[in-house]
matplotlib code that plots the C-alpha trace (Angstrom):
import matplotlib.pyplot as plt

x = [114.9, 114.1, 116.2, 113.2, 111.7, 114.4, 113.0, 114.7, 114.0, 114.0, 114.4, 112.4, 112.1, 108.7, 106.8, 108.9, 112.1, 112.2, 113.1, 110.7, 111.2, 109.0, 108.8, 109.2, 109.5, 111.8, 111.5, 111.4, 110.1, 109.0, 105.6, 102.7, 101.1, 99.2, 96.3, 95.4, 95.8, 92.7, 92.3, 89.8, 89.9, 89.6, 90.5, 91.9, 94.3, 94.3, 94.6, 95.6, 95.2, 95.9, 93.0, 93.0, 89.7, 90.1, 88.9, 86.7, 84.5, 80.9, 79.6, 76.2, 77.0, 78.4, 81.8, 83.9, 86.6, 89.9, 91.7, 95.5, 97.5, 101.3, 103.7, 105.6, 108.2, 106.9, 104.0, 101.2, 103.6, 105.5, 102.2, 100.9, 104.1, 104.8, 101.3, 100.4, 96.8, 96.2, 96.8, 94.4, 91.8, 91.9, 91.5, 88.9, 86.8, 87.3, 88.5, 91.6, 92.6, 96.0, 95.5, 98.5, 99.3, 100.5, 104.2, 104.1, 102.5, 99.1, 97.6, 97.1, 97.7, 101.0, 103.0, 104.2, 105.4, 103.6, 100.7, 97.7, 95.4, 91.9, 92.8, 89.7, 87.6, 89.7, 89.1, 85.4, 85.3, 87.3, 84.8, 81.9, 83.6, 84.4, 81.0, 79.5, 82.0, 83.1, 79.9, 81.3, 79.1, 79.1, 78.5, 81.8, 84.5, 87.7, 90.9, 94.4, 97.8, 101.4, 103.2, 101.9, 99.2, 98.3, 98.0, 95.7, 93.6, 93.1, 92.2, 89.6, 88.2, 87.7, 86.3, 84.7, 83.1, 79.9, 81.8, 84.5, 83.4, 86.6, 90.2, 93.5, 96.7, 100.1, 103.0, 100.8, 99.2, 96.6, 98.2, 95.2, 94.2, 90.4, 88.7, 84.9, 83.7, 80.0, 79.6, 81.4, 84.0, 86.2, 90.0, 93.0, 96.7, 99.7, 102.9, 106.5, 108.0, 111.2, 109.7, 112.1, 110.2, 106.8, 107.8, 105.4, 105.9, 105.3, 107.6, 109.3, 111.3, 114.4, 112.9, 110.2, 107.3, 105.2, 103.5, 101.1, 101.9, 100.3, 98.4, 97.0, 96.0, 94.1, 92.4, 91.3, 89.6, 88.0, 86.7, 85.2, 83.6, 82.1, 83.9, 83.1, 85.3, 89.0, 91.1, 91.7, 95.3, 96.6, 100.1, 101.5, 105.2, 105.8, 102.5, 100.6, 97.0, 94.8, 91.1, 88.5, 85.0, 81.5, 81.7, 78.8, 77.2, 79.4, 82.5, 85.9, 89.2, 92.4, 96.1, 98.7, 102.3, 105.0, 108.3, 111.4, 109.7, 110.4, 108.7, 107.3, 104.4, 104.8, 105.5, 106.6, 109.6, 110.8, 111.6, 110.3, 106.9, 106.3, 102.6, 101.4, 99.9, 97.9, 96.1, 95.6, 94.1, 91.7, 90.6, 89.8, 87.8, 85.9, 84.6, 83.7, 79.9, 78.9, 77.8, 74.2]
y = [99.9, 103.5, 106.2, 108.4, 105.7, 103.8, 100.5, 98.4, 95.4, 96.0, 93.0, 93.0, 90.3, 88.6, 86.2, 83.2, 85.2, 84.7, 87.6, 88.6, 91.0, 93.9, 95.8, 99.5, 102.7, 104.9, 108.7, 110.2, 113.8, 116.5, 116.4, 118.0, 121.3, 120.8, 122.7, 119.8, 117.0, 115.2, 112.5, 110.0, 107.5, 103.9, 100.6, 102.5, 104.4, 108.0, 107.5, 110.5, 111.4, 114.3, 115.7, 117.8, 119.4, 121.8, 125.3, 125.6, 122.6, 123.3, 122.7, 121.7, 118.9, 115.6, 114.9, 111.7, 110.7, 109.1, 107.3, 107.2, 104.8, 105.0, 102.1, 100.4, 102.6, 105.8, 108.1, 110.4, 113.1, 110.7, 109.6, 113.1, 114.4, 111.4, 110.9, 114.6, 113.7, 117.2, 118.7, 116.2, 116.7, 120.4, 119.8, 117.1, 118.1, 115.4, 115.1, 113.1, 111.7, 110.2, 108.0, 107.2, 103.5, 102.6, 102.3, 103.3, 100.1, 98.5, 95.3, 94.0, 90.4, 88.6, 91.8, 94.2, 95.3, 92.7, 95.1, 93.5, 96.6, 96.5, 98.7, 97.7, 99.0, 102.1, 102.9, 102.3, 104.7, 107.3, 107.0, 107.6, 110.6, 112.2, 111.5, 113.4, 116.3, 116.8, 116.2, 113.1, 111.0, 107.6, 105.9, 107.2, 106.3, 105.0, 103.5, 103.3, 102.6, 101.8, 98.6, 97.8, 100.4, 98.6, 95.3, 97.2, 98.6, 95.0, 93.8, 96.6, 95.5, 92.0, 93.1, 96.5, 96.2, 97.6, 100.9, 101.0, 101.8, 100.6, 99.9, 100.7, 98.8, 100.1, 97.7, 95.6, 92.2, 90.4, 89.0, 87.6, 83.9, 84.4, 87.1, 87.1, 90.6, 91.2, 92.4, 92.7, 95.5, 97.1, 96.6, 97.8, 96.7, 98.6, 96.6, 97.0, 94.1, 94.7, 94.8, 92.8, 93.3, 92.1, 89.9, 89.9, 86.2, 85.6, 84.0, 84.7, 87.8, 86.7, 83.3, 84.3, 86.4, 84.7, 86.7, 85.2, 85.9, 89.2, 87.7, 85.0, 87.6, 89.6, 86.5, 85.8, 89.2, 88.5, 85.2, 86.9, 89.5, 86.9, 88.2, 85.6, 86.9, 86.3, 89.5, 91.6, 92.9, 96.2, 97.5, 101.0, 100.0, 100.4, 99.4, 96.3, 96.5, 93.4, 94.1, 91.6, 92.4, 90.9, 91.2, 91.3, 94.7, 96.5, 96.0, 95.9, 94.2, 95.7, 94.9, 97.2, 95.9, 98.4, 97.5, 99.1, 99.8, 98.5, 98.8, 102.3, 104.8, 105.3, 108.7, 110.0, 111.4, 107.8, 107.3, 107.4, 106.0, 105.4, 106.2, 108.6, 106.3, 109.1, 109.9, 106.3, 105.6, 108.5, 107.7, 104.2, 105.5, 108.0, 105.1, 102.8, 102.3, 103.9, 101.8, 100.7]
z = [108.4, 107.8, 109.5, 110.4, 112.7, 114.4, 115.7, 118.4, 120.6, 124.4, 126.6, 129.9, 132.6, 132.5, 134.6, 135.7, 135.3, 131.5, 129.2, 126.6, 123.6, 122.9, 119.6, 120.0, 118.0, 119.9, 119.9, 123.4, 123.4, 125.9, 127.5, 125.7, 126.8, 130.0, 128.7, 126.5, 129.0, 130.4, 132.9, 134.3, 137.1, 135.9, 137.6, 140.6, 138.5, 137.2, 133.4, 131.2, 127.6, 125.2, 123.3, 120.2, 119.1, 116.1, 117.1, 114.0, 114.8, 115.4, 118.9, 117.6, 115.1, 116.4, 115.0, 114.5, 117.0, 116.2, 119.1, 118.3, 120.4, 120.8, 120.7, 123.6, 125.4, 123.8, 124.7, 123.6, 122.5, 120.2, 118.7, 118.3, 116.7, 114.5, 113.1, 112.8, 113.2, 114.6, 111.1, 109.4, 112.1, 111.4, 107.7, 107.8, 110.9, 113.6, 117.2, 117.9, 121.3, 122.3, 125.4, 127.5, 128.3, 131.8, 131.8, 128.1, 127.2, 126.4, 127.5, 124.0, 124.7, 124.4, 123.9, 125.4, 128.8, 130.9, 131.4, 133.1, 133.2, 131.7, 128.8, 126.8, 129.7, 129.9, 126.2, 126.6, 129.6, 127.6, 124.7, 127.1, 128.6, 125.3, 123.7, 126.7, 126.8, 123.2, 121.2, 119.6, 117.2, 119.0, 115.6, 114.2, 116.8, 115.2, 116.7, 115.3, 116.6, 115.9, 117.0, 120.6, 120.0, 116.8, 118.7, 121.0, 118.1, 116.9, 120.3, 120.6, 117.2, 118.7, 122.1, 121.6, 118.1, 119.6, 120.4, 117.7, 114.1, 112.4, 113.3, 111.6, 112.6, 111.5, 111.9, 114.0, 114.5, 116.6, 119.8, 121.6, 121.2, 120.9, 118.9, 118.5, 117.6, 118.1, 114.5, 111.2, 111.6, 109.0, 109.7, 107.8, 108.3, 106.9, 107.1, 105.9, 104.0, 105.9, 109.4, 111.5, 114.8, 113.7, 110.7, 107.8, 107.4, 111.1, 113.6, 116.9, 117.8, 119.7, 119.9, 122.4, 121.1, 118.4, 115.6, 113.0, 109.4, 108.4, 105.5, 107.7, 110.3, 107.8, 106.3, 109.8, 109.9, 106.5, 107.9, 111.0, 108.8, 106.5, 103.4, 100.7, 97.8, 97.5, 98.0, 94.9, 94.5, 93.2, 93.1, 92.6, 92.6, 96.3, 98.0, 97.3, 98.4, 99.1, 99.5, 100.7, 99.6, 99.9, 103.7, 106.1, 106.8, 104.1, 106.2, 104.5, 105.2, 103.7, 103.8, 102.5, 102.3, 101.7, 99.9, 101.4, 104.7, 108.2, 111.6, 111.3, 111.2, 107.5, 106.0, 102.5, 104.2, 104.8, 101.1, 97.6, 97.2, 100.9, 101.7, 104.4, 107.0, 108.6, 105.4, 104.5, 107.9, 107.8, 104.2, 105.4, 108.4, 106.2, 104.0, 106.8, 107.5, 110.8, 113.7, 113.5]

ax = plt.figure().add_subplot(projection="3d")
ax.plot(x, y, z, "-o")
ax.set_aspect("equal")
plt.show()
């Protein structure tokens, strides 16, 4: 596991008094500047988020939005500082928002934090708010996340494909039992071969939380998107890329497995040949067809 992103398993008491493990990426950090914090009421709760809009963006031309979701037990500040999406947003001309999960968790399905909030509804409400306030192009709204945030990104691809253009999951999986997106949607997964919290070959963490094998999970997305061709495979020595093509509506499904990497938001600083997850994610989003 990489020193830059220390991963651990936290045990919490769940329904019925049983303990359940939750994958986390631990880096507590101070609160972000209050000048960039926004909020909205949803489901009887005041939900907060951190917004970054590059100062040079035109106010007249609608711009893309990237929703970047933190992992379990960490927060918006961790996601902002770790992903450095602000720098890329400045270079490439998009808005990025870091929503805050209740109790530092997302209701993504089987994991994590026993969160029962309607987080899909919250994200939809957040999109509506930002489209109105920040001149966002509603046809280019993207979601990404790490760990529990990645689980949530995949759930949104299942349940909000009419609002989400494409989804990028980093060290993630799909942890809901039923997924019926309303259209073919582009999805990418980046996964470390040494991930011991969300094992690439699937299984149970501490004997309790089940994860499907990563390849099977992505084949599931290819099936939903109607991809008829077998995946092509390329390798650069560290990263093996599987790409499904001939999908409906020009969607694409991609899996990148990274040798020598664990449960992480990947960065070249983690070791030789480790890709920059932030750049990979944005490149994938940039090539995704906009919503119809």
